[in-house]
MILUMSE-378666 format. One line per field, with one value per residue (C-alpha): x, y, z; residue number from 1; residue in three letters. Coordinates in Angstrom, 3 decimals. Layout:
u: (X, ...)
v: (Y, ...)
w: (Z, ...)
seq: (NUM, ...)
type: (ALA, ...)
This chain:
u: (2.677, 2.494, 3.627, 0.760, -0.169, 1.113, 4.592, 7.625, 5.892, 8.414, 8.434, 8.430, 4.803, 3.726, 3.280, 4.729, 4.862, 1.050, 1.548, 2.481, 6.024, 5.932, 8.486, 11.327, 10.028, 12.085, 11.310, 8.888, 5.127, 3.416, 0.637, -0.369, -0.105, -1.050, -0.294, 3.358, 4.200, 4.067, 4.676, 5.925, 5.370, 8.244, 6.831, 9.508, 8.271, 9.082, 8.769, 6.983, 7.927, 6.266, 2.763, 1.727, 3.356, 1.465, -1.721, -2.220, -2.640, -3.887, -1.470, -2.195, -5.626, -6.942, -10.063, -12.082, -11.595, -12.288, -15.476, -16.624, -16.065, -17.880, -20.850, -21.307, -20.813, -23.724, -25.931, -25.111, -21.825, -22.534, -26.045, -24.437, -23.350, -26.592, -28.114, -27.360, -26.041, -25.693, -21.955, -20.921, -23.340, -22.010, -18.367, -18.828, -20.538, -17.704, -14.993, -16.865, -17.367, -13.655, -12.194, -12.744, -14.506, -18.180, -18.447, -16.929, -16.535, -15.289, -13.029, -10.834, -7.173, -5.150, -4.481, -8.181, -8.833, -6.068, -7.399, -10.778, -9.173, -7.536, -10.879, -12.649, -10.079, -10.225, -14.026, -13.808, -11.343, -13.739, -16.640, -14.344, -12.269, -9.513, -10.024, -9.874, -12.609, -10.263, -10.386, -7.914, -6.555, -2.901, -2.161, 1.246, 2.730, 6.037, 9.283, 9.878, 6.121, 4.151, 0.435, -0.294, 0.105, -2.642, -1.453, -2.743, -1.361, 2.027, 2.111, 1.253, 3.988, 7.534, 9.249, 12.360, 12.013, 8.186, 8.006, 8.923, 7.824, 4.437, 4.713, 3.118, 2.274, -1.010, -0.181, -0.770, 1.409, 4.409, 6.587, 7.756, 10.075, 8.666, 9.384, 10.189, 7.299, 8.968, 9.239, 5.521, 4.677, 6.935, 4.819, 1.448, -0.074, -3.575, -3.980, -3.345, -6.277, -4.637, -1.539, -1.379, 1.119, 1.786, 2.203, 4.901, 6.485, 6.580, 8.119, 10.266, 12.098, 9.771, 10.268, 7.793, 6.530, 7.371, 4.662, 5.754, 5.557, 2.105, 0.838, 2.549, 1.071, -2.418, -1.992, -0.609, -3.314, -6.001, -4.301, -4.462, -7.784, -6.360, -7.429, -5.128, -5.193, -3.431, -2.706, -2.877, -2.959, 0.078, 0.166, -3.552, -5.528, -3.499, -0.028, 1.519, -0.109, -2.957, -5.951, -4.823, -1.410, -2.766, -3.839, -0.167, 0.050, -3.257, -4.630, -7.667, -7.154, -9.955, -9.613, -8.033, -7.442, -7.125, -6.105, -3.960, -4.833, -8.458, -9.125, -6.610, -5.680, -8.791, -9.130, -10.725, -9.906, -11.697, -11.834, -13.051, -13.817, -15.390, -18.970, -18.175, -15.916, -18.317, -18.943, -19.303, -22.535, -24.173, -22.096, -18.857, -17.533, -18.357, -17.084, -18.583, -17.192, -17.084, -18.443, -19.564, -20.774, -18.226, -15.297, -16.881, -17.855, -14.157, -13.492, -15.909, -14.093, -10.733, -11.853, -13.557, -10.199, -8.267, -10.756, -10.683, -9.540, -5.767, -5.057, -3.749, -1.735, -0.208, 0.840, 2.485, 4.310, 5.519, 6.554, 8.702, 10.082, 10.968, 12.524, 14.745, 15.749, 16.674, 18.682, 20.614, 21.175, 22.311, 24.828, 26.123, 26.779, 27.893, 24.806, 23.204, 20.182, 16.444, 13.316, 9.581, 6.355, 4.687, 5.128, 6.197, 9.951, 13.193, 16.718, 19.334, 22.177, 24.766, 25.634, 23.635, 23.413, 19.596, 18.863, 21.590, 20.165, 16.649, 17.937, 20.026, 17.314, 14.760, 17.127, 17.983, 17.543, 15.612, 13.438, 13.423, 12.864, 10.967, 12.206, 11.764, 14.400, 12.543, 15.978, 19.293, 20.576, 17.504, 15.219, 11.513, 9.527, 5.756, 4.704, 1.265, 0.018, -0.704, 2.639, 4.328, 7.333, 8.930, 8.494, 10.268, 13.080, 13.293, 13.437, 16.227, 18.338, 17.902, 18.615, 21.824, 22.950, 22.035, 23.830, 27.096, 26.500, 25.768, 28.970, 30.957, 29.422, 29.906)
v: (13.180, 12.437, 9.066, 6.675, 5.452, 1.955, 3.110, 1.136, -2.249, -5.055, -6.788, -10.147, -9.668, -10.360, -13.918, -13.518, -17.367, -17.293, -15.737, -17.814, -16.827, -15.218, -12.447, -11.397, -8.697, -6.485, -6.774, -3.879, -3.551, -0.468, 0.722, 4.129, 6.048, 9.595, 11.174, 10.443, 9.125, 5.724, 4.979, 1.654, -0.226, 1.666, 4.980, 5.661, 7.561, 6.834, 9.020, 6.553, 6.570, 3.123, 4.004, 0.335, 0.067, 3.070, 2.028, 4.979, 7.732, 10.109, 8.960, 6.971, 7.211, 10.292, 11.719, 11.336, 7.569, 7.162, 9.175, 7.270, 3.873, 4.941, 6.445, 3.530, 0.906, 2.355, 1.979, -1.243, -3.118, -5.917, -6.605, -9.126, -8.366, -9.955, -6.615, -2.957, -0.693, 3.104, 3.576, 1.156, 2.738, 6.213, 5.252, 3.495, 6.497, 8.736, 6.484, 6.368, 10.075, 10.788, 8.145, 6.817, 3.660, 2.733, -0.205, -1.033, -4.276, -3.858, -6.371, -6.598, -6.603, -5.594, -9.250, -9.956, -7.018, -8.193, -11.749, -10.300, -8.417, -11.660, -13.509, -10.623, -10.642, -14.386, -14.299, -11.623, -13.898, -16.794, -14.629, -13.272, -16.175, -16.116, -16.844, -20.608, -20.326, -20.957, -19.300, -16.403, -16.440, -15.301, -11.996, -10.372, -8.953, -7.276, -8.633, -7.256, -6.690, -7.440, -8.167, -9.992, -13.220, -15.472, -18.318, -16.529, -13.118, -14.593, -16.309, -12.970, -11.260, -11.003, -11.242, -13.346, -16.767, -16.836, -19.146, -22.212, -21.166, -22.796, -24.714, -25.488, -21.970, -20.832, -20.749, -17.990, -15.042, -14.420, -11.617, -8.634, -5.778, -2.482, 0.434, -1.919, -2.032, -4.463, -7.047, -6.814, -7.170, -10.176, -12.052, -11.475, -14.684, -15.810, -16.794, -13.352, -11.395, -8.573, -6.698, -5.978, -3.608, -1.278, 2.325, 2.505, -0.771, -0.466, -3.729, -3.847, -0.700, 2.225, 2.124, 4.354, 3.387, 6.188, 8.328, 7.146, 3.457, 3.829, 5.599, 3.065, 0.216, 1.639, 1.875, -1.669, -3.238, -1.557, -2.694, -6.327, -6.212, -6.677, -5.309, -2.879, -3.505, -1.106, -2.277, 0.860, -0.866, 1.145, 4.058, 4.971, 7.205, 10.303, 8.699, 10.191, 13.640, 12.546, 10.691, 7.708, 7.203, 6.302, 9.973, 11.014, 9.532, 10.825, 7.396, 5.390, 1.712, -0.827, -2.240, -0.825, -2.179, -0.234, -1.161, 0.200, 3.919, 3.463, 2.296, 4.562, 1.692, -0.617, -3.589, -2.251, -2.583, -2.189, -3.487, -0.977, -1.574, 0.156, -0.836, -2.962, -5.218, -5.705, -9.349, -11.066, -12.943, -13.696, -16.252, -15.435, -13.215, -12.419, -12.500, -12.412, -9.015, -7.384, -3.869, -3.969, -0.540, -0.288, -0.387, 1.566, 4.357, 4.786, 4.746, 7.705, 9.649, 8.955, 9.927, 13.111, 14.128, 13.433, 15.433, 18.495, 21.590, 21.737, 18.353, 16.584, 19.670, 19.570, 15.912, 16.894, 19.848, 17.765, 15.040, 17.576, 18.829, 15.235, 14.593, 17.656, 16.721, 13.245, 14.420, 16.760, 14.041, 11.673, 14.202, 14.914, 11.266, 10.127, 7.942, 7.102, 9.405, 9.007, 8.103, 7.795, 9.712, 12.081, 10.701, 7.212, 7.653, 5.672, 6.485, 4.483, 3.673, 2.165, -0.577, -3.236, -1.270, -0.796, -3.379, -1.887, 1.572, 0.369, -1.247, 1.741, 4.183, 2.266, 2.049, 5.755, 7.608, 9.398, 9.225, 6.378, 6.532, 3.787, 3.050, 0.241, -1.375, -3.453, -4.235, -4.168, -1.269, 0.873, 2.680, 3.247, 6.204, 5.931, 8.709, 9.891, 12.223, 14.981, 15.034, 18.367, 19.969, 19.931, 16.144, 15.784, 17.927, 15.926, 12.632, 13.916, 15.099, 11.781, 9.833, 11.731, 10.808, 7.159, 6.778, 7.857, 5.410, 2.602, 3.202, 3.202, -0.087, -1.653)
w: (24.182, 27.898, 29.209, 29.753, 33.259, 32.450, 31.514, 32.730, 32.795, 32.247, 28.871, 30.582, 31.589, 28.021, 26.830, 23.334, 22.958, 22.519, 19.065, 16.031, 15.099, 11.651, 11.968, 14.195, 16.477, 18.892, 22.634, 22.898, 22.949, 21.528, 23.764, 22.369, 19.135, 18.124, 14.788, 13.784, 17.270, 19.020, 22.665, 23.970, 27.272, 28.893, 27.929, 25.202, 22.204, 18.563, 15.449, 13.118, 9.461, 8.853, 9.817, 9.566, 6.141, 4.681, 6.311, 8.714, 6.066, 8.772, 11.414, 14.552, 16.208, 14.282, 15.823, 12.625, 12.630, 16.357, 16.032, 13.013, 14.753, 17.945, 16.095, 13.684, 16.272, 18.164, 15.104, 13.230, 12.793, 10.282, 8.937, 6.451, 2.847, 1.712, 2.372, 1.534, 4.285, 4.184, 4.737, 2.016, -0.467, 0.428, 0.235, -3.093, -4.563, -3.395, -4.968, -8.248, -8.270, -7.820, -10.099, -13.573, -12.336, -12.101, -9.698, -6.332, -4.325, -0.691, 0.934, 4.007, 2.759, -0.276, -1.035, -1.119, -3.412, -5.756, -5.646, -6.696, -9.568, -10.748, -10.573, -12.372, -15.193, -15.553, -15.636, -18.387, -20.261, -20.038, -21.399, -24.166, -25.352, -28.011, -31.673, -31.016, -28.390, -25.522, -22.121, -21.776, -18.186, -18.251, -16.437, -17.091, -13.939, -13.175, -11.679, -8.206, -7.762, -4.577, -4.784, -1.469, 0.530, -0.788, -2.994, -6.122, -5.209, -4.250, -7.632, -9.271, -7.365, -8.725, -5.330, -5.288, -3.693, -3.682, -6.584, -4.534, -0.957, -1.145, -4.394, -6.716, -7.779, -9.317, -13.032, -15.455, -14.232, -16.550, -15.244, -17.399, -16.421, -15.090, -17.441, -20.344, -22.713, -25.091, -22.251, -21.724, -25.474, -25.692, -23.204, -24.833, -26.188, -27.198, -23.540, -22.128, -20.701, -18.630, -17.412, -13.709, -12.022, -9.138, -10.387, -7.716, -6.577, -2.854, -1.589, -4.700, -3.495, -4.190, -7.997, -9.898, -13.300, -15.698, -17.211, -20.646, -19.630, -18.155, -21.269, -23.562, -21.555, -21.787, -25.595, -25.798, -23.788, -25.865, -29.061, -27.917, -26.188, -22.710, -19.408, -17.489, -13.732, -11.360, -7.858, -5.773, -2.411, -1.388, -3.902, -3.728, -1.359, -1.632, -1.123, -4.222, -3.987, -6.311, -4.930, -7.178, -8.700, -12.153, -12.371, -12.492, -15.952, -17.381, -18.228, -17.297, -16.229, -16.412, -12.870, -9.714, -6.227, -2.985, 0.524, 3.342, 3.383, 2.462, 5.986, 7.739, 10.104, 10.008, 7.666, 4.513, 0.793, -2.478, -6.023, -8.600, -12.276, -15.231, -16.007, -19.073, -17.051, -14.134, -15.107, -11.749, -11.315, -7.966, -6.202, -8.015, -5.255, -1.598, 1.979, 5.388, 6.395, 2.955, 2.920, 6.583, 7.826, 10.611, 8.282, 5.426, 7.835, 8.544, 4.880, 4.439, 7.215, 5.612, 2.088, 3.446, 4.961, 1.788, -0.281, 2.040, 0.227, -0.064, 1.558, -1.571, -2.525, 0.900, 0.359, -2.917, -1.223, 1.691, -0.671, -2.549, 0.744, 1.875, -1.542, -1.270, 2.303, 1.340, -1.597, 0.652, 3.176, 0.409, -0.925, 2.609, 3.310, -0.125, -0.740, -4.020, -4.046, -3.527, -5.567, -5.271, -5.569, -3.043, 0.419, -0.637, -0.977, -0.758, 0.116, -1.826, 0.603, -1.758, 0.801, 2.633, 5.885, 5.864, 8.588, 10.794, 10.297, 11.179, 14.437, 15.532, 14.707, 16.792, 19.798, 19.797, 23.144, 24.333, 21.194, 18.727, 14.952, 13.144, 9.640, 7.042, 4.824, 2.227, 0.676, 2.578, 0.521, 0.743, 3.242, 2.583, 4.043, 4.395, 6.882, 7.710, 4.908, 7.473, 9.105, 9.833, 8.240, 11.666, 11.804, 8.432, 9.744, 12.911, 11.052, 8.708, 11.604, 13.406, 10.255, 9.620, 13.116, 12.649, 9.300, 10.911, 13.810, 11.342, 9.447, 12.688, 13.660, 10.204)
seq: (1, 2, 3, 4, 5, 6, 7, 8, 9, 10, 11, 12, 13, 14, 15, 16, 17, 18, 19, 20, 21, 22, 23, 24, 25, 26, 27, 28, 29, 30, 31, 32, 33, 34, 35, 36, 37, 38, 39, 40, 41, 42, 43, 44, 45, 46, 47, 48, 49, 50, 51, 52, 53, 54, 55, 56, 57, 58, 59, 60, 61, 62, 63, 64, 65, 66, 67, 68, 69, 70, 71, 72, 73, 74, 75, 76, 77, 78, 79, 80, 81, 82, 83, 84, 85, 86, 87, 88, 89, 90, 91, 92, 93, 94, 95, 96, 97, 98, 99, 100, 101, 102, 103, 104, 105, 106, 107, 108, 109, 110, 111, 112, 113, 114, 115, 116, 117, 118, 119, 120, 121, 122, 123, 124, 125, 126, 127, 128, 129, 130, 131, 132, 133, 134, 135, 136, 137, 138, 139, 140, 141, 142, 143, 144, 145, 146, 147, 148, 149, 150, 151, 152, 153, 154, 155, 156, 157, 158, 159, 160, 161, 162, 163, 164, 165, 166, 167, 168, 169, 170, 171, 172, 173, 174, 175, 176, 177, 178, 179, 180, 181, 182, 183, 184, 185, 186, 187, 188, 189, 190, 191, 192, 193, 194, 195, 196, 197, 198, 199, 200, 201, 202, 203, 204, 205, 206, 207, 208, 209, 210, 211, 212, 213, 214, 215, 216, 217, 218, 219, 220, 221, 222, 223, 224, 225, 226, 227, 228, 229, 230, 231, 232, 233, 234, 235, 236, 237, 238, 239, 240, 241, 242, 243, 244, 245, 246, 247, 248, 249, 250, 251, 252, 253, 254, 255, 256, 257, 258, 259, 260, 261, 262, 263, 264, 265, 266, 267, 268, 269, 270, 271, 272, 273, 274, 275, 276, 277, 278, 279, 280, 281, 282, 283, 284, 285, 286, 287, 288, 289, 290, 291, 292, 293, 294, 295, 296, 297, 298, 299, 300, 301, 302, 303, 304, 305, 306, 307, 308, 309, 310, 311, 312, 313, 314, 315, 316, 317, 318, 319, 320, 321, 322, 323, 324, 325, 326, 327, 328, 329, 330, 331, 332, 333, 334, 335, 336, 337, 338, 339, 340, 341, 342, 343, 344, 345, 346, 347, 348, 349, 350, 351, 352, 353, 354, 355, 356, 357, 358, 359, 360, 361, 362, 363, 364, 365, 366, 367, 368, 369, 370, 371, 372, 373, 374, 375, 376, 377, 378, 379, 380, 381, 382, 383, 384, 385, 386, 387, 388, 389, 390, 391, 392, 393, 394, 395, 396, 397, 398, 399, 400, 401, 402, 403, 404, 405, 406, 407, 408, 409, 410)
type: (MET, ASN, LYS, PRO, GLU, HIS, ALA, ASN, MET, PRO, PHE, SER, GLN, TYR, ASP, THR, ASN, ALA, LEU, LEU, HIS, ILE, THR, ASN, ARG, PRO, PRO, LEU, VAL, PHE, THR, GLU, GLY, HIS, GLY, MET, TRP, LEU, THR, ASP, HIS, ASN, GLY, LYS, GLN, TYR, LEU, ASP, TYR, LEU, GLN, GLY, TRP, ALA, VAL, ASN, CYS, LEU, GLY, HIS, SER, PRO, ALA, CYS, ILE, SER, GLU, ALA, LEU, VAL, ALA, GLN, ALA, ALA, ARG, VAL, ILE, ASN, PRO, SER, PRO, ALA, PHE, TYR, ASN, GLU, PRO, SER, LEU, GLN, LEU, ALA, SER, MET, LEU, VAL, LYS, HIS, SER, CYS, PHE, ASP, ARG, VAL, PHE, PHE, ALA, ASN, SER, GLY, ALA, GLU, ALA, ASN, GLU, GLY, ALA, ILE, LYS, LEU, ALA, ARG, LYS, TRP, GLY, LYS, LEU, HIS, PRO, ASN, ALA, ALA, GLY, GLU, HIS, ARG, TYR, GLU, ILE, ILE, THR, MET, ASP, HIS, SER, PHE, HIS, GLY, ARG, THR, LEU, ALA, THR, MET, SER, ALA, SER, GLY, LYS, ALA, GLY, TRP, GLY, THR, MET, PHE, ALA, PRO, GLN, VAL, PRO, GLY, PHE, PRO, HIS, ALA, GLN, LEU, ASN, ASP, LEU, ALA, SER, VAL, GLU, ALA, LEU, ILE, THR, ASP, LYS, THR, ILE, ALA, VAL, MET, LEU, GLU, PRO, VAL, GLN, GLY, GLU, GLY, GLY, VAL, ILE, PRO, ALA, SER, ARG, GLU, PHE, MET, GLN, GLY, LEU, ARG, ALA, LEU, THR, LYS, LYS, HIS, GLY, LEU, LEU, LEU, ILE, VAL, ASP, GLU, VAL, GLN, SER, GLY, MET, GLY, ARG, THR, GLY, LYS, LEU, PHE, ALA, TYR, GLN, LEU, SER, ASP, ILE, GLU, PRO, ASP, ILE, MET, THR, LEU, GLY, LYS, GLY, ILE, GLY, GLY, GLY, VAL, PRO, LEU, SER, ALA, LEU, LEU, CYS, LYS, GLU, GLU, PHE, ALA, CYS, PHE, GLU, PRO, GLY, ASP, GLN, GLY, GLY, THR, TYR, ASN, GLY, ASN, PRO, LEU, MET, THR, ALA, VAL, GLY, ILE, ALA, VAL, LEU, ASP, SER, LEU, LEU, ALA, PRO, GLY, PHE, LEU, GLN, SER, VAL, ALA, ASP, LYS, GLY, ALA, TYR, LEU, LYS, ALA, GLY, LEU, GLU, GLN, LEU, SER, SER, ARG, HIS, GLY, LEU, GLU, GLY, GLU, ARG, GLY, GLU, GLY, LEU, LEU, ARG, ALA, LEU, LYS, LEU, GLY, ALA, PRO, ILE, GLY, PRO, LYS, ILE, VAL, GLU, ILE, ALA, ARG, ASP, LEU, GLU, PRO, VAL, GLY, LEU, LEU, LEU, ASN, ALA, PRO, ARG, PRO, GLU, LEU, LEU, ARG, PHE, MET, PRO, ALA, LEU, ASN, LEU, SER, ILE, ALA, GLU, ILE, ASP, GLN, MET, LEU, ALA, LEU, LEU, SER, GLN, VAL, ILE, GLU, LEU, ALA, ARG, GLN, ALA, ASP)
């Protein structure tokens, strides 16, 4: 990448106080991005293994997304969700064709899709009450899960500390343990309507649900007449080497949510369900921007790319290559190994040095490395699905250097 014309502009030119302070940000402003690389206001380049938290499944500013935006913007941007539009119809048909689901509702964020899934399950529980004629509304979720930042999805999440942050919580979300079927069964009552989980817990530390657990959970939910909801906001859209992570376990859920990668960088998400559970009535669900043609045109471009011959196999192959590289790095530095699925992986550090590694990696010269530590003792890797083997090798070499620097600074 060449340095942009505006390189070496002082950080002080930016009025950062105009933004509401919601997170601690380093003193840099990203001005360009292409593929696996970002460039800041000084012209420094960074190898990006965050990719917007798994959002940029095709990397930064891919041509297919830019072209889709320009072409659709010249036609129609938002005719209102009160009417059909061509891109939303086409994208919905593509998702149905390549999944086990029959109906699609488009939204703008993963949290909104998950909120929709919660509403759909509760509506189903109202239409199909328990033996006493009472509304079934409880949805069993998993400890350490992450389903979004609305009040309902925060209540559904099993993230530590969220139970009191904006109290009182929305009731009806008991938490079981991932990969512990007995813990799920113990929480089933006559008020339970569904079980909701991430096939790979991302924020929880990249913890995959085992094949046996997913299959057992599907059998358990069918036994008790419960819906199975998979939150694939992070694990869907090719991230695991399959188009959807539930396909790794050879099961069929009843409801699925998508976000992040489906828009490749633009705000787009989806709620999918089987026909028999499509119980929303007019007025139950909606949204001003839902299914607008500008965003769904991008979704088509993204899905076309993922479905290209050999693309998903390349994700699986690169995931295996990254896995092997992380295992070798772990062994070399005396760490605790790695885990994950496809190109959603984690390195277990064995000590709370993750934030220090993130800082040192970002400040490397002449090239920075962008990493994420969802937990102090763990790093998470969410690269573009079309990254190169050379970019994996470069990251591993830089990370090896950074680990030594972090230990020296500790």
